[in-house]
N, C-alpha and C positions, 0 to 999 in steps of 0.2 A: 548607301545604308546609314540610317541615324542610331547611334549607339545610346544606351542608356546615359551615359555620361553627357552627352551633348543635349538629351532631352532635359535632364535636371538642370544643366547650365541654362537652357532656354527658359525654363520655369522661373529660375531663380535671379534672372537678369533683372536689374531696376525698370520699372514701368515707366512710360511717359508719364509726365505730370498731369497731363490732361485726361488721363485714362487709368488714374490710381485705383479708383473704386472697382471699374471692371476687371482689371487686373487682379485685383485683391480676391474678388470672387474665384476667378480660375486658380489662384493659388490655394485658396481655401478648400476647393474642391479636389484638388490634387493632394492636399494634406489629409482630407477625409478619406482618400483612398488608399493611404499609406497604413501599414500595420502600426500598432502601438509602439514597437521597438525599433521602427525604421529612423535612423539618424536623421533623414532629409525632413522628418516632421518638426523637429525643433528649428532648423534652418528656415523653413518655410513660414513657421510662426514668426520668426525674428524679421522676415523679410516683409510679411504682412503688416506688422506692426511700425515697422520703420516708414513703409509705403504711406500709412495713414496718420503718422504723427502730425503733419501739416493740418490735417483736418481737425484733430483735437487741439491745436494750437488756434485755429480760426474760430472754433467754437468758445474756447477760453476767452478770447478778447471781446466776445459778447458781454461778458460780466466784469470787464475792468471798468474802474470808476466807482466801484461799489464798496471801495475800502480795503480789498484785498490784492496783494500784488500779484502782476501777471504770471511771474514765475510759480506762485503757488497754485494757481488755477491751472496753469499748464501742467503741472504734476498730476492733480486731480483728474484732468483730462485724459493724460497718458495712461494712468493707471485704469480708468474706465474703458479706455480703448483696449487694453490687455484683456480686460473682462469680456468685453464684445467679441474680441477674437477667439477666445476659449469657449464661449458660449453661443456663437453662431452654429445655427444648424443648416447645412446645405441642402438637406432634403426638402426643407420648406418652400424653397424657391423664391424667398425673400431677398430682395437686392441687399448687399451688405450694408450700404449706407443707411437704408431705412431701419436697419436694426441698430447700428453703432451710434448714429447722432442721437436718438432718444437715451440711449444708455449713457453717453457722456453728458448730455444735458441734464439728465436725472442725477448724475452723480455731483454736477455743479450746484444745483438746487440744495441737494443733501448737505453739500459742503458749508453753503451760506447758513443753512437751517441748524445744522448740528454742531458746527465748530467756529463759525466765524463770529457768531454774536458773542459779546463778553459776559453777558447774563442770559440764563436760560428764558426764551420768550416763547409763548404758545405759538404753534405753526399758522394758526389762522392770522394772529396779529403780525408775523413775520411777512405773510404773504401780502397783507394789506398794506404794509409800508412801502413795498415794492410797487403798488399800484397807485399810491397817493401822488408822486411827482407828475407822472404822465396825465393823471386825471385833473390835476391842478392846472398844469399848462394848456390842456385842452379846453377846459372851462375859461381860462382867461382869454384864448385866442376867439372864443365864441362871443363872451360876454365883454370883453375888454377890460376886466379888472379881476382880482382875486376873488375866488368864492369864500363865503362865510363856512364856518365849520357845518352848519345844516345844509347849505347847498352842495358843499363837497361830499358829506355823507350821502345825500339823495343821490347825487350824481354816481357814486359807487355802490348804490343800493345797499347801505349798511346804516346801522345807528349811529348817533353822534357819539354815544358812549364807547361804541366799537372803533370808531374813527379816532377819538381822543386817546384810547389805550393804545392803538398803533402809533400814533404820534409820540406818545410818551415812551414806547418801547423802542423807536428809532433813535432816542437820545443816548441808549445804552448800547448801541451797536459796537461802537469803540469808546472804551473808557479813557480819558486822558491819564497820561502818566502823573504821579505826584511829584516827579522831578522835572516836570516840563516848565520852562521859564515862561513867567507870564508876560505878555506884551506890555510895554510901558512901565515896568514895575523895577527897573534896574537890577535885572537878573534875579529876581525874588521868584524862588521856587513855588509851585502850587501848594505843596504841603505845608509852606509858612503862612499860608492865607487861609488854612482850615482850622476852624476852631477846635479846641479839645475840651474833654470833659472836665469840668471844675473839679479839682481835688478835694474841694469842701464838701462834696456831696459823700465822699467815703467817710470824711469825718464826722459829718451827721450821723451816718448809720453806725459808726463805732460809737459815738456818744450815747446813742438811743440803746444800743445792746449793753454797753457798760452799764447804764442806769438800771437794767433789768437785772443784771448779774450782781450789782452792789446791793440791790434790795433783798437778794437772798442771803446776804450776810448778817450777822448780829449786829446790834447798834454799837456794842463795845469795838468789834472788828473795824466798822466803819470808822469809829472815833480814831482808832489808831492808824488807820491808812491815812485819814485826813491830817492827823499830826505829823506823820513821817514824810509824806509827798507833797502836802500843801503847805503845812507850817514848817517843814524841813527841820524837824527836831530830830535828835539822836535817839537811839532806843533808850539810852540811859534816862534822858529827859523824859520821855514818854512814860517809862516805867514809874518815875517820881510822880508824875501828874495822875495817872491812874490807879496808883497803889499796887502795882505788881512788880515782880522781879524782872530784870533786864532779860533773862533766859526765856521767862513766860513771853513777853513782848516779842522776841525773836521767832518763837514758835508759832505766835498767833499771826505774825506778819507773812511767815512763810506759807502757812496754810491758807491765809486769805489770797495771796498773789496765786498760788497753784489753783484756787477755786476761780478765780478771774479769768486765768489764762484758759482753763477748761471751758468756761462758760463763753469766752469770746470765740474760740475755735469751732464751738458746736453751732 
């Protein structure tokens, strides 16, 4: 007599590596027949995922060499496999591999499209960048030389402008680190070779703004400011030259400077 425990043990036993997909379908059908609160559902789910992780790994290897570590791609594939296991409908009669493989490959493509690019690039340009290397190689094998931009665009059935946009987009797939050492530069980092904004530009802006603010002052206030900050005279010396008291000169200086500050901040 076959006991329920023996049946469960047989179902949950590791499948032969050459029949993982077929065994997964058996496990999926067994899981679908169980009630939602049956503890065997979780164990069956884990067994199906474990049995098909090598499939996700093989699919991840298809995308290696495109700038993403295999470990990251394998993780994307594993997560997609879990979604495939949870979303598979045993009633449709579709082989599990026919459902899981497109699910995993779709996740890989979305990973490259949405997260792998350093800068957001339109999907059409991304897909075109993936087609360019193969098209260039195929053209070279046929003609014995590299194609021109026009020939390559014609081969890909796109416009030259679309091709050039895709080629430009490929340059920003991975942005180099600013701290990357430049070859042949005696350990000079990239950031040291990047030009900076000339601080003189800000000085020009400030000078032009200051001229407008000064023009709003009276002639006497401008004269007093010039004597104080350009001529380096004391308040007493300024008072003697303009015929005012030192206290009056002090009040005019404070008022003028406050007006200048307010004008420069606005």
